[in-house]
MDAnalysis code that builds the backbone (N, CA, C; Angstrom):
import MDAnalysis as mda
import numpy as np

u = mda.Universe.empty(189, n_residues=63, atom_resindex=np.repeat(np.arange(63), 3), trajectory=True)
u.add_TopologyAttr("name", ["N", "CA", "C"] * 63)
u.add_TopologyAttr("resid", np.arange(1, 64))
u.add_TopologyAttr("resname", ["MET", "THR", "THR", "LYS", "TYR", "PRO", "PRO", "LEU", "ILE", "THR", "GLN", "ALA", "ASP", "ILE", "GLU", "ALA", "ILE", "HIS", "GLN", "GLY", "ASN", "GLN", "LEU", "ASN", "ARG", "GLN", "VAL", "LEU", "GLN", "ALA", "GLY", "ILE", "ARG", "ALA", "LEU", "VAL", "ASN", "GLU", "VAL", "HIS", "GLU", "ASP", "ASN", "GLU", "GLN", "SER", "SER", "ARG", "VAL", "ILE", "ARG", "LYS", "VAL", "ALA", "ASP", "ASN", "ASN", "GLU", "ILE", "LYS", "VAL", "LYS", "GLN"])
u.atoms.positions = np.array([
    [-25.886, 8.203, -37.355],
    [-26.755, 9.831, -37.383],
    [-26.778, 9.912, -36.072],
    [-27.004, 11.287, -36.049],
    [-26.822, 13.006, -35.290],
    [-28.307, 13.084, -34.604],
    [-27.329, 13.681, -33.536],
    [-29.007, 14.508, -32.155],
    [-28.219, 16.308, -32.617],
    [-29.039, 16.674, -31.995],
    [-29.524, 18.095, -31.880],
    [-28.749, 18.131, -30.486],
    [-28.284, 17.345, -29.168],
    [-27.404, 17.362, -28.247],
    [-26.545, 16.637, -28.261],
    [-25.509, 17.508, -27.607],
    [-24.241, 16.957, -27.519],
    [-23.249, 16.573, -26.688],
    [-22.172, 15.628, -26.320],
    [-22.191, 14.641, -25.832],
    [-22.214, 15.691, -23.865],
    [-22.614, 14.333, -23.487],
    [-22.333, 14.581, -21.412],
    [-20.947, 14.500, -21.844],
    [-20.800, 13.811, -22.374],
    [-18.889, 13.660, -21.846],
    [-18.382, 13.448, -22.990],
    [-17.340, 14.457, -23.139],
    [-15.996, 14.332, -23.973],
    [-15.189, 13.435, -24.760],
    [-14.333, 12.948, -25.392],
    [-13.254, 12.584, -24.612],
    [-12.070, 12.909, -24.226],
    [-12.067, 14.045, -24.401],
    [-10.756, 14.793, -23.770],
    [-11.088, 14.810, -21.924],
    [-12.889, 15.036, -21.612],
    [-12.867, 13.888, -20.143],
    [-12.748, 13.008, -19.863],
    [-13.021, 12.226, -20.924],
    [-12.260, 10.361, -20.577],
    [-11.357, 10.166, -20.637],
    [-10.269, 11.036, -21.426],
    [-9.665, 10.666, -21.591],
    [-8.440, 11.740, -20.111],
    [-8.925, 13.011, -20.046],
    [-8.562, 13.481, -17.920],
    [-8.643, 12.626, -17.662],
    [-9.468, 11.353, -16.924],
    [-9.910, 11.075, -16.157],
    [-9.179, 9.399, -16.225],
    [-8.551, 9.344, -17.422],
    [-7.899, 8.170, -17.114],
    [-6.230, 8.418, -16.723],
    [-6.501, 9.169, -17.348],
    [-4.616, 10.858, -16.286],
    [-5.234, 10.251, -15.011],
    [-6.257, 10.697, -14.186],
    [-6.457, 11.013, -12.947],
    [-5.992, 9.196, -12.426],
    [-7.242, 8.777, -12.388],
    [-7.071, 7.760, -12.561],
    [-5.774, 6.542, -12.828],
    [-4.405, 6.936, -14.257],
    [-3.538, 6.539, -13.867],
    [-2.310, 6.871, -12.412],
    [-2.672, 8.040, -12.102],
    [-1.662, 8.715, -10.942],
    [-2.750, 8.570, -10.139],
    [-3.607, 8.174, -9.196],
    [-4.029, 7.392, -9.083],
    [-3.861, 6.416, -8.104],
    [-3.545, 5.255, -9.327],
    [-3.876, 3.848, -9.004],
    [-1.497, 4.331, -8.739],
    [-1.502, 5.363, -9.592],
    [0.793, 5.590, -8.761],
    [1.032, 5.701, -7.522],
    [-0.108, 6.422, -7.220],
    [-0.412, 7.235, -6.121],
    [-0.965, 5.867, -4.597],
    [-1.540, 5.354, -4.869],
    [-1.961, 3.939, -3.460],
    [-0.334, 2.876, -3.715],
    [-0.253, 3.142, -4.964],
    [0.941, 1.653, -5.326],
    [2.384, 1.790, -4.454],
    [2.695, 3.531, -4.085],
    [3.680, 4.031, -3.445],
    [3.086, 3.744, -2.405],
    [1.399, 3.923, -1.232],
    [1.369, 4.421, -0.296],
    [1.312, 2.377, 0.364],
    [1.100, 1.662, -0.504],
    [1.096, 0.355, -0.110],
    [2.052, -0.008, -0.179],
    [3.472, -0.159, -1.541],
    [4.659, -0.472, -1.326],
    [5.378, -0.075, 0.585],
    [4.958, 0.900, 0.318],
    [5.734, 1.989, 2.635],
    [5.146, 1.129, 3.460],
    [3.995, 1.267, 3.285],
    [2.839, 0.417, 4.311],
    [3.476, -0.800, 4.264],
    [4.078, -1.364, 3.451],
    [4.197, -3.212, 3.104],
    [5.734, -2.869, 4.219],
    [6.293, -2.353, 3.640],
    [8.039, -1.800, 4.165],
    [7.114, -1.994, 5.918],
    [7.371, -0.666, 5.857],
    [6.608, -0.688, 7.280],
    [7.055, -1.781, 8.058],
    [5.084, -2.764, 7.281],
    [4.605, -3.702, 8.947],
    [6.007, -4.785, 8.501],
    [6.869, -4.401, 6.772],
    [7.784, -5.728, 7.741],
    [9.240, -5.722, 8.459],
    [9.212, -4.313, 8.577],
    [10.324, -3.769, 9.488],
    [9.689, -4.198, 11.587],
    [8.135, -3.716, 11.376],
    [7.760, -3.563, 12.169],
    [8.121, -5.637, 12.729],
    [6.967, -6.761, 11.856],
    [7.789, -7.676, 11.687],
    [8.865, -8.504, 12.829],
    [10.316, -7.709, 11.381],
    [11.146, -8.383, 12.054],
    [11.840, -7.380, 13.820],
    [11.693, -6.827, 13.843],
    [11.431, -5.736, 14.967],
    [10.521, -7.282, 16.399],
    [9.712, -7.646, 15.966],
    [8.942, -7.909, 17.359],
    [9.822, -9.213, 17.104],
    [9.853, -10.036, 15.875],
    [10.653, -11.138, 16.047],
    [11.797, -10.802, 16.582],
    [12.787, -10.422, 16.837],
    [14.252, -9.616, 17.284],
    [13.888, -10.111, 18.829],
    [13.060, -9.426, 19.139],
    [12.386, -9.212, 20.359],
    [11.902, -10.067, 20.896],
    [11.032, -10.952, 20.185],
    [10.942, -12.656, 21.030],
    [12.118, -13.600, 20.831],
    [13.178, -13.218, 20.264],
    [14.145, -14.513, 20.245],
    [14.378, -13.857, 21.531],
    [14.646, -13.203, 21.488],
    [15.348, -12.190, 23.104],
    [15.144, -12.501, 24.344],
    [13.360, -12.622, 24.561],
    [12.557, -13.108, 25.545],
    [12.163, -14.270, 25.569],
    [12.856, -14.693, 24.359],
    [12.514, -16.648, 24.491],
    [14.035, -17.064, 24.944],
    [15.520, -16.049, 24.644],
    [16.528, -16.140, 25.277],
    [16.464, -16.842, 26.639],
    [16.476, -15.202, 26.509],
    [16.328, -15.045, 28.557],
    [15.337, -16.318, 29.305],
    [14.681, -16.552, 28.083],
    [13.736, -17.509, 29.624],
    [14.000, -18.786, 29.091],
    [14.909, -19.058, 28.393],
    [15.477, -20.175, 28.224],
    [16.606, -20.567, 29.390],
    [17.922, -19.782, 29.110],
    [18.371, -19.462, 30.275],
    [18.053, -19.788, 31.757],
    [16.701, -18.773, 31.890],
    [15.958, -18.638, 34.158],
    [15.563, -20.520, 33.968],
    [15.562, -21.646, 32.595],
    [15.054, -22.434, 32.675],
    [15.664, -23.359, 33.643],
    [16.680, -22.623, 32.152],
    [18.162, -23.832, 32.655],
    [18.509, -23.698, 34.268],
    [18.996, -22.812, 34.540],
    [19.811, -22.791, 35.500],
    [18.759, -22.859, 36.457],
])
């Protein structure tokens, strides 16, 4: 069955959209990885500070 109107979206359009989606996914994944690494580093730093404060308080309590 044929129509007298061309398709609103072509296969080339669909492929271009698909490629754009893949690129967006890669950029988002890289950004999420970077954010997770940054949060992990901040958590480790916070843990070190908390341990240091806790150790200092423990020393003061013992005295």
